[in-house]
All heavy atoms as TSV, in Angstrom:
chain	resi	resn	atom	element	x	y	z
A	1	MET	N	N	68.751	-17.428	-150.624
A	1	MET	CA	C	68.796	-16.142	-149.956
A	1	MET	C	C	69.699	-16.269	-148.724
A	1	MET	O	O	69.573	-17.194	-147.941
A	1	MET	CB	C	67.374	-15.758	-149.542
A	1	MET	CG	C	67.279	-14.448	-148.884
A	1	MET	SD	S	65.542	-13.992	-148.869
A	1	MET	CE	C	65.407	-13.122	-147.407
A	2	HIS	N	N	70.574	-15.290	-148.569
A	2	HIS	CA	C	71.524	-15.306	-147.459
A	2	HIS	C	C	71.274	-14.095	-146.563
A	2	HIS	O	O	71.177	-12.967	-147.038
A	2	HIS	CB	C	72.954	-15.260	-147.997
A	2	HIS	CG	C	73.976	-15.114	-146.933
A	2	HIS	ND1	N	74.247	-16.106	-146.027
A	2	HIS	CD2	C	74.784	-14.077	-146.606
A	2	HIS	CE1	C	75.189	-15.691	-145.200
A	2	HIS	NE2	N	75.528	-14.450	-145.536
A	3	LEU	N	N	71.178	-14.353	-145.278
A	3	LEU	CA	C	71.006	-13.273	-144.316
A	3	LEU	C	C	72.269	-13.124	-143.485
A	3	LEU	O	O	72.826	-14.111	-143.018
A	3	LEU	CB	C	69.838	-13.563	-143.377
A	3	LEU	CG	C	68.448	-13.552	-143.991
A	3	LEU	CD1	C	67.413	-13.935	-142.951
A	3	LEU	CD2	C	68.119	-12.198	-144.560
A	4	ASP	N	N	72.690	-11.900	-143.316
A	4	ASP	CA	C	73.836	-11.614	-142.450
A	4	ASP	C	C	73.286	-11.377	-141.042
A	4	ASP	O	O	72.857	-10.276	-140.687
A	4	ASP	CB	C	74.586	-10.390	-142.963
A	4	ASP	CG	C	75.871	-10.138	-142.221
A	4	ASP	OD1	O	76.187	-10.914	-141.296
A	4	ASP	OD2	O	76.565	-9.169	-142.571
A	5	TRP	N	N	73.268	-12.426	-140.246
A	5	TRP	CA	C	72.658	-12.376	-138.925
A	5	TRP	C	C	73.418	-11.445	-137.984
A	5	TRP	O	O	72.814	-10.823	-137.105
A	5	TRP	CB	C	72.547	-13.778	-138.331
A	5	TRP	CG	C	71.547	-14.601	-139.074
A	5	TRP	CD1	C	71.790	-15.572	-139.987
A	5	TRP	CD2	C	70.120	-14.496	-138.989
A	5	TRP	NE1	N	70.614	-16.079	-140.482
A	5	TRP	CE2	C	69.571	-15.443	-139.879
A	5	TRP	CE3	C	69.266	-13.701	-138.256
A	5	TRP	CZ2	C	68.200	-15.611	-140.039
A	5	TRP	CZ3	C	67.896	-13.869	-138.417
A	5	TRP	CH2	C	67.379	-14.815	-139.302
A	6	ASN	N	N	74.726	-11.336	-138.162
A	6	ASN	CA	C	75.494	-10.418	-137.317
A	6	ASN	C	C	75.082	-8.963	-137.562
A	6	ASN	O	O	74.926	-8.187	-136.617
A	6	ASN	CB	C	76.987	-10.584	-137.558
A	6	ASN	CG	C	77.518	-11.878	-136.999
A	6	ASN	OD1	O	76.984	-12.394	-136.022
A	6	ASN	ND2	N	78.562	-12.401	-137.620
A	7	ALA	N	N	74.908	-8.603	-138.817
A	7	ALA	CA	C	74.489	-7.236	-139.138
A	7	ALA	C	C	73.077	-6.970	-138.625
A	7	ALA	O	O	72.791	-5.887	-138.108
A	7	ALA	CB	C	74.555	-7.004	-140.643
A	8	LEU	N	N	72.198	-7.966	-138.754
A	8	LEU	CA	C	70.840	-7.810	-138.245
A	8	LEU	C	C	70.844	-7.628	-136.727
A	8	LEU	O	O	70.108	-6.793	-136.188
A	8	LEU	CB	C	69.988	-9.018	-138.636
A	8	LEU	CG	C	68.528	-8.987	-138.204
A	8	LEU	CD1	C	67.809	-7.825	-138.865
A	8	LEU	CD2	C	67.858	-10.304	-138.541
A	9	GLY	N	N	71.679	-8.383	-136.041
A	9	GLY	CA	C	71.791	-8.240	-134.594
A	9	GLY	C	C	72.337	-6.888	-134.190
A	9	GLY	O	O	71.886	-6.289	-133.207
A	10	GLU	N	N	73.320	-6.377	-134.948
A	10	GLU	CA	C	73.874	-5.057	-134.661
A	10	GLU	C	C	72.822	-3.971	-134.824
A	10	GLU	O	O	72.701	-3.066	-133.988
A	10	GLU	CB	C	75.049	-4.758	-135.583
A	10	GLU	CG	C	76.330	-5.441	-135.212
A	10	GLU	CD	C	77.466	-5.053	-136.147
A	10	GLU	OE1	O	77.478	-3.891	-136.610
A	10	GLU	OE2	O	78.327	-5.907	-136.408
A	11	VAL	N	N	72.059	-4.050	-135.906
A	11	VAL	CA	C	71.013	-3.049	-136.146
A	11	VAL	C	C	69.969	-3.098	-135.039
A	11	VAL	O	O	69.524	-2.061	-134.535
A	11	VAL	CB	C	70.372	-3.268	-137.536
A	11	VAL	CG1	C	69.119	-2.428	-137.696
A	11	VAL	CG2	C	71.369	-2.942	-138.633
A	12	ALA	N	N	69.573	-4.296	-134.644
A	12	ALA	CA	C	68.586	-4.430	-133.574
A	12	ALA	C	C	69.124	-3.884	-132.257
A	12	ALA	O	O	68.406	-3.186	-131.524
A	12	ALA	CB	C	68.178	-5.890	-133.409
A	13	ALA	N	N	70.375	-4.180	-131.941
A	13	ALA	CA	C	70.953	-3.712	-130.683
A	13	ALA	C	C	71.101	-2.189	-130.661
A	13	ALA	O	O	70.768	-1.537	-129.655
A	13	ALA	CB	C	72.308	-4.377	-130.449
A	14	VAL	N	N	71.572	-1.614	-131.759
A	14	VAL	CA	C	71.760	-0.164	-131.808
A	14	VAL	C	C	70.417	0.553	-131.763
A	14	VAL	O	O	70.260	1.546	-131.037
A	14	VAL	CB	C	72.571	0.239	-133.059
A	14	VAL	CG1	C	72.537	1.742	-133.281
A	14	VAL	CG2	C	74.003	-0.243	-132.937
A	15	SER	N	N	69.433	0.064	-132.502
A	15	SER	CA	C	68.138	0.737	-132.493
A	15	SER	C	C	67.460	0.624	-131.129
A	15	SER	O	O	66.832	1.582	-130.665
A	15	SER	CB	C	67.230	0.176	-133.589
A	15	SER	OG	O	66.990	-1.189	-133.385
A	16	THR	N	N	67.614	-0.505	-130.457
A	16	THR	CA	C	67.062	-0.641	-129.109
A	16	THR	C	C	67.776	0.299	-128.133
A	16	THR	O	O	67.134	0.969	-127.318
A	16	THR	CB	C	67.172	-2.096	-128.624
A	16	THR	OG1	O	66.467	-2.941	-129.529
A	16	THR	CG2	C	66.617	-2.260	-127.228
A	17	GLY	N	N	69.086	0.368	-128.232
A	17	GLY	CA	C	69.853	1.247	-127.350
A	17	GLY	C	C	69.516	2.718	-127.546
A	17	GLY	O	O	69.349	3.467	-126.576
A	18	VAL	N	N	69.400	3.133	-128.800
A	18	VAL	CA	C	69.068	4.531	-129.077
A	18	VAL	C	C	67.650	4.846	-128.608
A	18	VAL	O	O	67.393	5.922	-128.050
A	18	VAL	CB	C	69.255	4.848	-130.577
A	18	VAL	CG1	C	68.676	6.201	-130.936
A	18	VAL	CG2	C	70.724	4.792	-130.947
A	19	THR	N	N	66.736	3.919	-128.802
A	19	THR	CA	C	65.359	4.128	-128.355
A	19	THR	C	C	65.300	4.302	-126.848
A	19	THR	O	O	64.653	5.236	-126.338
A	19	THR	CB	C	64.471	2.951	-128.790
A	19	THR	OG1	O	64.510	2.846	-130.207
A	19	THR	CG2	C	63.054	3.134	-128.323
A	20	VAL	N	N	65.969	3.426	-126.122
A	20	VAL	CA	C	65.989	3.543	-124.657
A	20	VAL	C	C	66.664	4.846	-124.237
A	20	VAL	O	O	66.196	5.537	-123.326
A	20	VAL	CB	C	66.678	2.314	-124.026
A	20	VAL	CG1	C	66.953	2.522	-122.549
A	20	VAL	CG2	C	65.841	1.061	-124.238
A	21	GLY	N	N	67.736	5.208	-124.912
A	21	GLY	CA	C	68.431	6.449	-124.587
A	21	GLY	C	C	67.563	7.676	-124.792
A	21	GLY	O	O	67.537	8.585	-123.949
A	22	VAL	N	N	66.831	7.723	-125.902
A	22	VAL	CA	C	65.968	8.875	-126.171
A	22	VAL	C	C	64.835	8.947	-125.147
A	22	VAL	O	O	64.488	10.033	-124.671
A	22	VAL	CB	C	65.412	8.818	-127.614
A	22	VAL	CG1	C	64.308	9.832	-127.822
A	22	VAL	CG2	C	66.525	9.056	-128.616
A	23	VAL	N	N	64.285	7.818	-124.775
A	23	VAL	CA	C	63.216	7.811	-123.775
A	23	VAL	C	C	63.737	8.302	-122.423
A	23	VAL	O	O	63.072	9.087	-121.731
A	23	VAL	CB	C	62.584	6.408	-123.658
A	23	VAL	CG1	C	61.677	6.304	-122.447
A	23	VAL	CG2	C	61.821	6.061	-124.919
A	24	VAL	N	N	64.931	7.887	-122.046
A	24	VAL	CA	C	65.510	8.329	-120.771
A	24	VAL	C	C	65.791	9.832	-120.804
A	24	VAL	O	O	65.484	10.554	-119.841
A	24	VAL	CB	C	66.793	7.524	-120.455
A	24	VAL	CG1	C	67.589	8.162	-119.330
A	24	VAL	CG2	C	66.440	6.095	-120.108
A	25	VAL	N	N	66.336	10.323	-121.904
A	25	VAL	CA	C	66.634	11.756	-122.005
A	25	VAL	C	C	65.338	12.565	-121.986
A	25	VAL	O	O	65.260	13.620	-121.341
A	25	VAL	CB	C	67.469	12.047	-123.272
A	25	VAL	CG1	C	67.580	13.531	-123.537
A	25	VAL	CG2	C	68.854	11.443	-123.131
A	26	PHE	N	N	64.297	12.082	-122.658
A	26	PHE	CA	C	63.011	12.782	-122.635
A	26	PHE	C	C	62.433	12.797	-121.222
A	26	PHE	O	O	61.897	13.813	-120.771
A	26	PHE	CB	C	62.025	12.114	-123.604
A	26	PHE	CG	C	60.761	12.885	-123.793
A	26	PHE	CD1	C	60.696	13.919	-124.704
A	26	PHE	CD2	C	59.631	12.582	-123.057
A	26	PHE	CE1	C	59.533	14.643	-124.878
A	26	PHE	CE2	C	58.460	13.293	-123.223
A	26	PHE	CZ	C	58.407	14.329	-124.140
A	27	ALA	N	N	62.559	11.675	-120.512
A	27	ALA	CA	C	62.068	11.612	-119.134
A	27	ALA	C	C	62.831	12.587	-118.239
A	27	ALA	O	O	62.238	13.208	-117.333
A	27	ALA	CB	C	62.189	10.201	-118.593
A	28	LEU	N	N	64.124	12.747	-118.460
A	28	LEU	CA	C	64.894	13.731	-117.698
A	28	LEU	C	C	64.433	15.154	-118.007
A	28	LEU	O	O	64.442	16.029	-117.134
A	28	LEU	CB	C	66.384	13.574	-117.981
A	28	LEU	CG	C	67.037	12.326	-117.400
A	28	LEU	CD1	C	68.481	12.210	-117.892
A	28	LEU	CD2	C	66.984	12.328	-115.891
A	29	GLY	N	N	64.021	15.395	-119.251
A	29	GLY	CA	C	63.458	16.703	-119.606
A	29	GLY	C	C	62.155	16.969	-118.879
A	29	GLY	O	O	61.911	18.075	-118.391
A	30	VAL	N	N	61.308	15.953	-118.793
A	30	VAL	CA	C	60.053	16.096	-118.052
A	30	VAL	C	C	60.343	16.321	-116.568
A	30	VAL	O	O	59.650	17.102	-115.897
A	30	VAL	CB	C	59.151	14.861	-118.284
A	30	VAL	CG1	C	57.931	14.903	-117.391
A	30	VAL	CG2	C	58.736	14.777	-119.744
A	31	LEU	N	N	61.357	15.652	-116.047
A	31	LEU	CA	C	61.756	15.874	-114.657
A	31	LEU	C	C	62.186	17.327	-114.429
A	31	LEU	O	O	61.858	17.927	-113.399
A	31	LEU	CB	C	62.887	14.922	-114.277
A	31	LEU	CG	C	63.473	15.077	-112.877
A	31	LEU	CD1	C	62.432	14.724	-111.824
A	31	LEU	CD2	C	64.713	14.223	-112.730
A	32	GLY	N	N	62.904	17.886	-115.384
A	32	GLY	CA	C	63.293	19.288	-115.278
A	32	GLY	C	C	62.089	20.209	-115.239
A	32	GLY	O	O	62.051	21.170	-114.455
A	33	LEU	N	N	61.076	19.924	-116.063
A	33	LEU	CA	C	59.858	20.735	-116.024
A	33	LEU	C	C	59.109	20.554	-114.718
A	33	LEU	O	O	58.501	21.500	-114.197
A	33	LEU	CB	C	58.954	20.368	-117.200
A	33	LEU	CG	C	59.434	20.815	-118.569
A	33	LEU	CD1	C	58.460	20.350	-119.642
A	33	LEU	CD2	C	59.622	22.315	-118.625
A	34	ALA	N	N	59.145	19.346	-114.161
A	34	ALA	CA	C	58.502	19.107	-112.867
A	34	ALA	C	C	59.206	19.899	-111.767
A	34	ALA	O	O	58.551	20.383	-110.831
A	34	ALA	CB	C	58.504	17.622	-112.538
A	35	ARG	N	N	60.527	20.025	-111.862
A	35	ARG	CA	C	61.257	20.848	-110.887
A	35	ARG	C	C	60.801	22.301	-110.949
A	35	ARG	O	O	60.672	22.976	-109.932
A	35	ARG	CB	C	62.751	20.789	-111.163
A	35	ARG	CG	C	63.427	19.560	-110.689
A	35	ARG	CD	C	64.908	19.696	-110.920
A	35	ARG	NE	N	65.616	18.509	-110.492
A	35	ARG	CZ	C	66.896	18.304	-110.685
A	35	ARG	NH1	N	67.625	19.210	-111.308
A	35	ARG	NH2	N	67.466	17.210	-110.266
A	36	VAL	N	N	60.598	22.791	-112.164
A	36	VAL	CA	C	60.154	24.180	-112.329
A	36	VAL	C	C	58.777	24.362	-111.690
A	36	VAL	O	O	58.539	25.336	-110.966
A	36	VAL	CB	C	60.128	24.560	-113.826
A	36	VAL	CG1	C	59.473	25.908	-114.030
A	36	VAL	CG2	C	61.533	24.548	-114.402
A	37	GLU	N	N	57.885	23.431	-111.949
A	37	GLU	CA	C	56.537	23.538	-111.387
A	37	GLU	C	C	56.552	23.449	-109.865
A	37	GLU	O	O	55.832	24.185	-109.187
A	37	GLU	CB	C	55.634	22.453	-111.964
A	37	GLU	CG	C	55.263	22.688	-113.410
A	37	GLU	CD	C	54.499	23.987	-113.611
A	37	GLU	OE1	O	53.600	24.287	-112.803
A	37	GLU	OE2	O	54.821	24.706	-114.569
A	38	SER	N	N	57.358	22.554	-109.311
A	38	SER	CA	C	57.407	22.447	-107.848
A	38	SER	C	C	58.042	23.684	-107.228
A	38	SER	O	O	57.655	24.098	-106.132
A	38	SER	CB	C	58.160	21.181	-107.427
A	38	SER	OG	O	59.522	21.260	-107.786
A	39	ALA	N	N	58.997	24.298	-107.912
A	39	ALA	CA	C	59.587	25.535	-107.398
A	39	ALA	C	C	58.571	26.667	-107.428
A	39	ALA	O	O	58.537	27.501	-106.518
A	39	ALA	CB	C	60.821	25.911	-108.210
A	40	ARG	N	N	57.733	26.699	-108.464
A	40	ARG	CA	C	56.693	27.729	-108.525
A	40	ARG	C	C	55.665	27.552	-107.414
A	40	ARG	O	O	55.204	28.524	-106.823
A	40	ARG	CB	C	55.991	27.685	-109.878
A	40	ARG	CG	C	56.763	28.285	-110.990
A	40	ARG	CD	C	55.962	28.289	-112.269
A	40	ARG	NE	N	56.768	28.811	-113.360
A	40	ARG	CZ	C	56.456	28.695	-114.631
A	40	ARG	NH1	N	55.343	28.079	-114.983
A	40	ARG	NH2	N	57.248	29.187	-115.560
A	41	GLU	N	N	55.291	26.305	-107.153
A	41	GLU	CA	C	54.299	26.053	-106.112
A	41	GLU	C	C	54.860	26.317	-104.716
A	41	GLU	O	O	54.143	26.773	-103.833
A	41	GLU	CB	C	53.799	24.614	-106.196
A	41	GLU	CG	C	52.949	24.337	-107.405
A	41	GLU	CD	C	52.569	22.882	-107.537
A	41	GLU	OE1	O	52.966	22.070	-106.682
A	41	GLU	OE2	O	51.883	22.548	-108.518
A	42	ALA	N	N	56.135	26.023	-104.516
A	42	ALA	CA	C	56.730	26.161	-103.186
A	42	ALA	C	C	57.006	27.614	-102.822
A	42	ALA	O	O	56.662	28.069	-101.734
A	42	ALA	CB	C	58.014	25.345	-103.093
A	43	GLY	N	N	57.661	28.324	-103.723
A	43	GLY	CA	C	58.065	29.663	-103.341
A	43	GLY	C	C	57.649	30.747	-104.300
A	43	GLY	O	O	57.986	31.910	-104.111
A	44	GLY	N	N	56.998	30.410	-105.350
A	44	GLY	CA	C	56.580	31.423	-106.294
A	44	GLY	C	C	57.642	31.787	-107.313
A	44	GLY	O	O	57.383	32.566	-108.220
A	45	GLY	N	N	58.843	31.229	-107.204
A	45	GLY	CA	C	59.906	31.522	-108.152
A	45	GLY	C	C	60.026	30.440	-109.204
A	45	GLY	O	O	59.212	29.529	-109.288
A	46	THR	N	N	61.055	30.570	-109.993
A	46	THR	CA	C	61.321	29.553	-111.007
A	46	THR	C	C	62.687	28.928	-110.738
A	46	THR	O	O	63.554	29.529	-110.118
A	46	THR	CB	C	61.321	30.155	-112.422
A	46	THR	OG1	O	62.328	31.161	-112.501
A	46	THR	CG2	C	59.965	30.748	-112.765
A	47	ASP	N	N	62.847	27.726	-111.216
A	47	ASP	CA	C	64.101	27.000	-111.059
A	47	ASP	C	C	64.832	27.027	-112.396
A	47	ASP	O	O	64.448	26.331	-113.337
A	47	ASP	CB	C	63.805	25.560	-110.627
A	47	ASP	CG	C	65.058	24.770	-110.321
A	47	ASP	OD1	O	66.106	25.389	-110.134
A	47	ASP	OD2	O	64.963	23.530	-110.262
A	48	THR	N	N	65.880	27.848	-112.494
A	48	THR	CA	C	66.570	27.987	-113.773
A	48	THR	C	C	67.304	26.708	-114.155
A	48	THR	O	O	67.447	26.416	-115.336
A	48	THR	CB	C	67.573	29.160	-113.733
A	48	THR	OG1	O	68.472	28.970	-112.648
A	48	THR	CG2	C	66.839	30.469	-113.577
A	49	LEU	N	N	67.746	25.953	-113.153
A	49	LEU	CA	C	68.396	24.682	-113.451
A	49	LEU	C	C	67.407	23.703	-114.090
A	49	LEU	O	O	67.747	22.974	-115.012
A	49	LEU	CB	C	68.993	24.073	-112.179
A	49	LEU	CG	C	69.773	22.771	-112.358
A	49	LEU	CD1	C	70.970	22.990	-113.263
A	49	LEU	CD2	C	70.198	22.223	-111.027
A	50	GLY	N	N	66.176	23.721	-113.639
A	50	GLY	CA	C	65.143	22.878	-114.234
A	50	GLY	C	C	64.853	23.272	-115.669
A	50	GLY	O	O	64.678	22.414	-116.537
A	51	PHE	N	N	64.801	24.591	-115.933
A	51	PHE	CA	C	64.604	25.059	-117.299
A	51	PHE	C	C	65.759	24.639	-118.193
A	51	PHE	O	O	65.556	24.201	-119.327
A	51	PHE	CB	C	64.471	26.583	-117.348
A	51	PHE	CG	C	63.082	27.081	-117.161
A	51	PHE	CD1	C	62.815	28.040	-116.197
A	51	PHE	CD2	C	62.047	26.615	-117.945
A	51	PHE	CE1	C	61.530	28.525	-116.020
A	51	PHE	CE2	C	60.761	27.094	-117.776
A	51	PHE	CZ	C	60.503	28.048	-116.810
A	52	ALA	N	N	66.973	24.770	-117.693
A	52	ALA	CA	C	68.141	24.389	-118.483
A	52	ALA	C	C	68.156	22.890	-118.754
A	52	ALA	O	O	68.441	22.449	-119.883
A	52	ALA	CB	C	69.420	24.811	-117.761
A	53	GLN	N	N	67.848	22.101	-117.742
A	53	GLN	CA	C	67.807	20.650	-117.905
A	53	GLN	C	C	66.755	20.258	-118.937
A	53	GLN	O	O	67.025	19.458	-119.837
A	53	GLN	CB	C	67.494	19.980	-116.570
A	53	GLN	CG	C	67.353	18.476	-116.650
A	53	GLN	CD	C	66.987	17.859	-115.305
A	53	GLN	OE1	O	67.042	18.523	-114.275
A	53	GLN	NE2	N	66.619	16.610	-115.318
A	54	ALA	N	N	65.570	20.813	-118.834
A	54	ALA	CA	C	64.500	20.493	-119.767
A	54	ALA	C	C	64.861	20.923	-121.185
A	54	ALA	O	O	64.667	20.169	-122.149
A	54	ALA	CB	C	63.200	21.149	-119.334
A	55	GLY	N	N	65.405	22.105	-121.314
A	55	GLY	CA	C	65.770	22.614	-122.642
A	55	GLY	C	C	66.830	21.762	-123.320
A	55	GLY	O	O	66.708	21.426	-124.500
A	56	LEU	N	N	67.862	21.412	-122.570
A	56	LEU	CA	C	68.925	20.588	-123.161
A	56	LEU	C	C	68.438	19.192	-123.519
A	56	LEU	O	O	68.793	18.653	-124.574
A	56	LEU	CB	C	70.111	20.509	-122.198
A	56	LEU	CG	C	70.940	21.769	-122.054
A	56	LEU	CD1	C	71.998	21.588	-120.974
A	56	LEU	CD2	C	71.595	22.134	-123.372
A	57	CYS	N	N	67.625	18.616	-122.664
A	57	CYS	CA	C	67.117	17.269	-122.935
A	57	CYS	C	C	66.205	17.263	-124.148
A	57	CYS	O	O	66.308	16.383	-125.010
A	57	CYS	CB	C	66.400	16.714	-121.713
A	57	CYS	SG	S	67.506	16.305	-120.356
A	58	PHE	N	N	65.302	18.226	-124.226
A	58	PHE	CA	C	64.385	18.273	-125.365
A	58	PHE	C	C	65.122	18.628	-126.654
A	58	PHE	O	O	64.768	18.146	-127.730
A	58	PHE	CB	C	63.240	19.237	-125.099
A	58	PHE	CG	C	62.327	18.780	-124.000
A	58	PHE	CD1	C	61.724	19.690	-123.155
A	58	PHE	CD2	C	62.055	17.438	-123.791
A	58	PHE	CE1	C	60.879	19.283	-122.139
A	58	PHE	CE2	C	61.212	17.005	-122.776
A	58	PHE	CZ	C	60.622	17.938	-121.955
A	59	LEU	N	N	66.160	19.434	-126.557
A	59	LEU	CA	C	66.974	19.744	-127.728
A	59	LEU	C	C	67.710	18.499	-128.214
A	59	LEU	O	O	67.804	18.262	-129.424
A	59	LEU	CB	C	67.969	20.860	-127.395
A	59	LEU	CG	C	68.825	21.366	-128.543
A	59	LEU	CD1	C	67.942	22.030	-129.592
A	59	LEU	CD2	C	69.873	22.338	-128.033
A	60	ALA	N	N	68.212	17.694	-127.287
A	60	ALA	CA	C	68.887	16.450	-127.670
A	60	ALA	C	C	67.911	15.487	-128.336
A	60	ALA	O	O	68.248	14.836	-129.334
A	60	ALA	CB	C	69.517	15.801	-126.442
A	61	CYS	N	N	66.692	15.393	-127.819
A	61	CYS	CA	C	65.679	14.532	-128.440
A	61	CYS	C	C	65.344	15.022	-129.848
A	61	CYS	O	O	65.203	14.221	-130.774
A	61	CYS	CB	C	64.420	14.485	-127.585
A	61	CYS	SG	S	64.602	13.546	-126.072
A	62	ALA	N	N	65.201	16.322	-130.003
A	62	ALA	CA	C	64.895	16.880	-131.321
A	62	ALA	C	C	66.037	16.629	-132.293
A	62	ALA	O	O	65.810	16.360	-133.481
A	62	ALA	CB	C	64.607	18.374	-131.201
A	63	ALA	N	N	67.281	16.686	-131.815
A	63	ALA	CA	C	68.432	16.420	-132.682
A	63	ALA	C	C	68.453	14.971	-133.147
A	63	ALA	O	O	68.755	14.687	-134.307
A	63	ALA	CB	C	69.729	16.764	-131.950
A	64	VAL	N	N	68.110	14.052	-132.268
A	64	VAL	CA	C	68.061	12.638	-132.655
A	64	VAL	C	C	66.962	12.404	-133.682
A	64	VAL	O	O	67.159	11.686	-134.666
A	64	VAL	CB	C	67.874	11.740	-131.409
A	64	VAL	CG1	C	67.571	10.310	-131.806
A	64	VAL	CG2	C	69.110	11.790	-130.534
A	65	VAL	N	N	65.810	13.031	-133.490
A	65	VAL	CA	C	64.715	12.891	-134.452
A	65	VAL	C	C	65.104	13.494	-135.797
A	65	VAL	O	O	64.855	12.898	-136.859
A	65	VAL	CB	C	63.427	13.538	-133.897
A	65	VAL	CG1	C	62.361	13.644	-134.968
A	65	VAL	CG2	C	62.916	12.742	-132.717
A	66	ALA	N	N	65.724	14.661	-135.781
A	66	ALA	CA	C	66.155	15.291	-137.034
A	66	ALA	C	C	67.193	14.439	-137.749
A	66	ALA	O	O	67.157	14.314	-138.990
A	66	ALA	CB	C	66.714	16.682	-136.755
A	67	TYR	N	N	68.110	13.837	-137.026
A	67	TYR	CA	C	69.104	12.964	-137.639
A	67	TYR	C	C	68.446	11.727	-138.249
A	67	TYR	O	O	68.817	11.298	-139.337
A	67	TYR	CB	C	70.169	12.557	-136.620
A	67	TYR	CG	C	71.265	11.711	-137.208
A	67	TYR	CD1	C	72.124	12.219	-138.176
A	67	TYR	CD2	C	71.448	10.397	-136.799
A	67	TYR	CE1	C	73.122	11.446	-138.721
A	67	TYR	CE2	C	72.449	9.609	-137.337
A	67	TYR	CZ	C	73.285	10.141	-138.299
A	67	TYR	OH	O	74.262	9.364	-138.837
A	68	GLY	N	N	67.457	11.180	-137.585
A	68	GLY	CA	C	66.732	10.039	-138.126
A	68	GLY	C	C	66.002	10.392	-139.412
A	68	GLY	O	O	66.003	9.620	-140.373
A	69	ILE	N	N	65.391	11.565	-139.445
A	69	ILE	CA	C	64.717	12.010	-140.668
A	69	ILE	C	C	65.740	12.230	-141.773
A	69	ILE	O	O	65.500	11.876	-142.933
A	69	ILE	CB	C	63.893	13.280	-140.389
A	69	ILE	CG1	C	62.706	12.921	-139.495
A	69	ILE	CG2	C	63.409	13.921	-141.692
A	69	ILE	CD1	C	61.924	14.106	-138.999
A	70	TYR	N	N	66.894	12.772	-141.435
A	70	TYR	CA	C	67.964	12.962	-142.423
A	70	TYR	C	C	68.397	11.626	-143.017
A	70	TYR	O	O	68.646	11.519	-144.219
A	70	TYR	CB	C	69.159	13.660	-141.761
A	70	TYR	CG	C	70.413	13.634	-142.597
A	70	TYR	CD1	C	70.555	14.489	-143.679
A	70	TYR	CD2	C	71.440	12.736	-142.302
A	70	TYR	CE1	C	71.710	14.454	-144.450
A	70	TYR	CE2	C	72.581	12.699	-143.071
A	70	TYR	CZ	C	72.716	13.559	-144.138
A	70	TYR	OH	O	73.848	13.527	-144.907
A	71	LEU	N	N	68.488	10.605	-142.193
A	71	LEU	CA	C	68.899	9.300	-142.693
A	71	LEU	C	C	67.834	8.647	-143.571
A	71	LEU	O	O	68.159	7.915	-144.501
A	71	LEU	CB	C	69.219	8.364	-141.513
A	71	LEU	CG	C	70.468	8.681	-140.715
A	71	LEU	CD1	C	70.589	7.727	-139.546
A	71	LEU	CD2	C	71.707	8.620	-141.588
A	72	ILE	N	N	66.572	8.913	-143.298
A	72	ILE	CA	C	65.490	8.280	-144.031
A	72	ILE	C	C	65.216	8.943	-145.371
A	72	ILE	O	O	64.997	8.270	-146.375
A	72	ILE	CB	C	64.210	8.244	-143.168
A	72	ILE	CG1	C	64.398	7.308	-141.974
A	72	ILE	CG2	C	63.002	7.819	-143.983
A	72	ILE	CD1	C	63.287	7.366	-140.951
A	73	VAL	N	N	65.225	10.274	-145.418
A	73	VAL	CA	C	64.839	11.008	-146.630
A	73	VAL	C	C	66.035	11.116	-147.567
A	73	VAL	O	O	67.050	11.729	-147.229
A	73	VAL	CB	C	64.305	12.413	-146.256
A	73	VAL	CG1	C	63.947	13.199	-147.494
A	73	VAL	CG2	C	63.114	12.293	-145.323
A	74	PRO	N	N	65.932	10.542	-148.765
A	74	PRO	CA	C	67.092	10.518	-149.666
A	74	PRO	C	C	67.427	11.888	-150.273
A	74	PRO	O	O	68.555	12.100	-150.713
A	74	PRO	CB	C	66.689	9.536	-150.763
A	74	PRO	CG	C	65.236	9.364	-150.660
A	74	PRO	CD	C	64.829	9.738	-149.277
A	75	GLN	N	N	66.491	12.833	-150.294
A	75	GLN	CA	C	66.791	14.142	-150.883
A	75	GLN	C	C	67.765	14.948	-150.034
A	75	GLN	O	O	68.346	15.911	-150.510
A	75	GLN	CB	C	65.496	14.969	-151.059
A	75	GLN	CG	C	64.639	14.515	-152.196
A	75	GLN	CD	C	63.693	13.392	-151.803
A	75	GLN	OE1	O	63.640	13.000	-150.640
A	75	GLN	NE2	N	62.967	12.864	-152.760
A	76	PHE	N	N	67.947	14.566	-148.786
A	76	PHE	CA	C	68.865	15.287	-147.903
A	76	PHE	C	C	70.312	14.853	-148.084
A	76	PHE	O	O	71.212	15.465	-147.513
A	76	PHE	CB	C	68.466	15.099	-146.437
A	76	PHE	CG	C	67.148	15.744	-146.085
A	76	PHE	CD1	C	66.379	15.228	-145.061
A	76	PHE	CD2	C	66.686	16.857	-146.736
A	76	PHE	CE1	C	65.174	15.801	-144.711
A	76	PHE	CE2	C	65.480	17.455	-146.415
A	76	PHE	CZ	C	64.719	16.924	-145.405
A	77	HIS	N	N	70.551	13.841	-148.847
A	77	HIS	CA	C	71.932	13.333	-149.002
A	77	HIS	C	C	72.601	13.952	-150.180
A	77	HIS	O	O	72.205	14.206	-151.188
A	77	HIS	CB	C	71.925	11.827	-149.156
A	77	HIS	CG	C	71.429	11.130	-147.938
A	77	HIS	ND1	N	71.869	9.909	-147.587
A	77	HIS	CD2	C	70.528	11.452	-146.985
A	77	HIS	CE1	C	71.273	9.495	-146.496
A	77	HIS	NE2	N	70.450	10.435	-146.111
């Protein structure tokens, strides 16, 4: 049995990088929601920049998850 260690290392590195990236983007989305909540508590208004940040971050996370499901499920190919 022969293992291609370079390919295994590439897969491990890419999957680790994507995982860290998705976690960071999700955390930025939560930060955007925290901005909205702090703006509501401080002045009674909403922070549209926080809503936009949260929406874009959560949309990016959903896109990564959808792409992963596309890669896994063979009926989508």
